[in-house]
C-alpha positions in Angstrom: -37.0 -57.2 -60.5 -36.7 -55.4 -57.5 -40.0 -56.7 -56.5 -38.3 -60.6 -57.0 -35.4 -60.2 -54.3 -35.3 -62.2 -51.4 -33.3 -59.4 -49.2 -33.6 -55.6 -49.9 -31.1 -53.5 -47.9 -32.2 -51.1 -45.3 -32.5 -47.6 -47.6 -33.6 -48.2 -51.6 -35.6 -45.5 -53.7 -37.3 -46.6 -57.2 -38.2 -43.7 -59.2 -40.2 -43.8 -62.4 -42.6 -41.2 -63.5 -45.3 -43.6 -65.3 -47.9 -42.9 -63.6 -48.9 -46.0 -64.5 -45.9 -47.4 -63.0 -45.8 -45.2 -59.6 -48.9 -47.1 -58.5 -47.7 -50.6 -58.8 -44.1 -49.6 -57.3 -45.6 -48.2 -54.3 -48.3 -51.6 -53.9 -46.0 -53.6 -54.6 -42.5 -52.1 -53.3 -43.8 -49.8 -50.6 -45.0 -53.1 -48.4 -41.5 -53.8 -48.4 -39.8 -50.7 -46.7 -38.8 -49.1 -49.9 -39.4 -45.2 -50.6 -40.8 -44.7 -54.7 -40.0 -41.2 -56.1 -42.5 -40.2 -58.4 -39.9 -38.2 -61.0 -42.9 -36.9 -63.5 -43.1 -34.4 -60.1 -40.0 -33.7 -58.3 -37.2 -31.8 -59.4 -34.5 -32.8 -56.7 -34.2 -35.8 -55.1 -35.7 -36.3 -51.7 -32.4 -38.6 -51.2 -30.6 -37.4 -48.1 -27.1 -36.4 -50.8 -24.0 -39.2 -50.7 -25.8 -41.8 -48.7 -26.1 -44.2 -51.2 -23.4 -47.5 -52.2 -25.1 -48.3 -55.8 -27.7 -46.5 -58.7 -29.2 -49.3 -61.0 -31.5 -47.2 -64.1 -33.2 -49.1 -67.3 -34.1 -47.5 -70.0 -33.7 -44.1 -68.2 -35.7 -41.7 -70.9 -32.8 -38.2 -69.8 -29.9 -39.1 -67.5 -30.4 -37.5 -64.0 -26.2 -37.0 -63.5 -26.1 -35.2 -61.5 -29.1 -36.8 -59.0 -26.6 -40.2 -59.6 -23.8 -38.2 -58.5 -25.4 -36.1 -55.4 -26.6 -39.4 -54.0 -24.0 -41.1 -54.2 -21.0 -41.8 -52.4 -17.7 -41.2 -52.7 -16.9 -44.7 -54.4 -20.4 -46.0 -54.7 -21.3 -47.1 -58.0 -23.7 -46.8 -61.3 -24.8 -49.0 -63.3 -27.5 -48.8 -66.1 -28.6 -50.1 -69.6 -29.1 -47.4 -71.4 -31.8 -47.5 -74.9 -29.2 -46.0 -77.9 -30.1 -44.4 -81.0 -33.2 -45.9 -83.7 -33.9 -48.4 -81.7 -36.5 -50.7 -83.8 -35.7 -47.9 -86.9 -36.9 -50.6 -89.3 -41.1 -50.6 -87.5 -40.9 -47.4 -87.2 -40.5 -46.3 -91.0 -42.0 -49.5 -92.0 -45.2 -47.9 -90.2 -44.2 -44.8 -91.0 -42.6 -44.2 -93.8 -39.2 -42.7 -93.7 -38.3 -40.0 -91.1 -35.7 -37.7 -91.9 -32.2 -38.5 -88.9 -31.9 -36.2 -86.2 -29.7 -36.0 -83.0 -30.4 -38.5 -80.8 -29.9 -37.7 -77.3 -29.8 -41.5 -76.6 -26.2 -41.2 -78.6 -24.1 -43.5 -75.8 -20.7 -41.5 -76.3 -22.6 -38.3 -75.8 -24.1 -40.1 -72.3 -20.7 -40.8 -71.3 -19.4 -37.3 -71.5 -22.4 -35.8 -69.8 -21.7 -38.4 -66.8 -18.3 -38.1 -67.2 -19.5 -33.4 -66.6 -22.0 -34.2 -63.7 -18.4 -35.5 -61.7 -19.0 -39.2 -62.3 -16.6 -41.5 -63.6 -17.4 -43.3 -66.5 -15.4 -47.1 -66.0 -17.7 -48.9 -69.0 -19.4 -48.1 -71.7 -20.6 -50.9 -74.1 -23.0 -50.7 -77.4 -25.3 -53.6 -78.5 -27.4 -53.8 -81.9 -29.5 -56.8 -80.9 -31.6 -58.0 -83.7 -35.7 -58.8 -83.5 -37.0 -61.0 -85.6 -40.9 -61.0 -86.1 -42.2 -64.6 -87.7 -46.4 -62.6 -87.7 -48.2 -59.6 -87.3 -49.4 -60.4 -84.1 -46.0 -60.1 -82.6 -45.0 -56.9 -84.1 -49.1 -55.7 -83.1 -48.4 -56.6 -79.5 -45.0 -54.8 -79.0 -46.5 -51.9 -80.4 -48.8 -51.7 -78.1 -46.1 -51.9 -75.5 -43.4 -49.4 -77.3 -45.9 -47.0 -77.8 -43.1 -44.3 -78.8 -42.5 -46.5 -81.9 -45.3 -45.4 -83.9 -47.3 -42.9 -81.7 -50.0 -43.3 -83.2 -51.2 -46.7 -83.8 -54.4 -48.8 -83.8 -54.8 -51.7 -85.0 -57.1 -50.3 -87.1 -55.8 -47.5 -88.5 -53.0 -49.9 -89.4 -54.6 -52.1 -90.6 -53.6 -51.4 -94.9 -49.4 -51.4 -93.0 -50.3 -55.2 -91.1 -51.6 -56.8 -93.9 -48.5 -55.8 -96.0 -46.8 -56.9 -93.2 -48.3 -60.0 -93.0 -47.6 -61.4 -96.6 -44.0 -59.9 -96.1 -43.5 -61.7 -93.5 -45.5 -65.0 -95.1 -43.2 -64.4 -98.1 -39.7 -63.7 -96.7 -40.4 -65.6 -93.0 -39.5 -62.8 -91.1 -39.3 -59.0 -90.2 -36.5 -58.3 -89.1 -35.6 -55.1 -86.7 -32.7 -53.7 -84.6 -33.1 -52.8 -80.6 -29.8 -50.6 -79.7 -28.3 -50.5 -76.0 -25.6 -50.0 -74.0 -24.4 -50.7 -70.6 -22.4 -47.3 -68.5 -20.9 -47.7 -65.6 -19.1 -45.2 -64.0 -18.2 -44.4 -60.4 -18.2 -41.2 -57.9 
């Protein structure tokens, strides 16, 4: 986490679009001289062109490749960990039933191609499918409250029957397994 770094660069920017995170970032990082940009209200980044050596991104909903390219100096680097397609699909299907597969905006190859079209050179793309194992329904309820997009209408009350069913399944099989998908993209300008 940026706030834990003992030394920060003289010019540092953080982007965030979720209002609670914007407030938290401003409270933690603003006093350290970091400019926090609320991207839910900005179509353009108020960052000087070609001024950054490094742009990092963790789990962007929609990578802004043109923003990254414009802000990076020539030779600058982009490094991001993105969420892949159908992350935690097993949980979504268990609670909501099978949902027809649709093209995902989180396809690693499409994102890499989009970065190239924006003027970046992708130097590395790594794809992972990571095992998530749940040993009790409390852990499942916690993650579904945290990752609200997996089961958008999740509440314990609404899904109590499914939670009971999942509890029986976990007690019988020992765990419930789902998979998160991730990809790392490294690029240069």
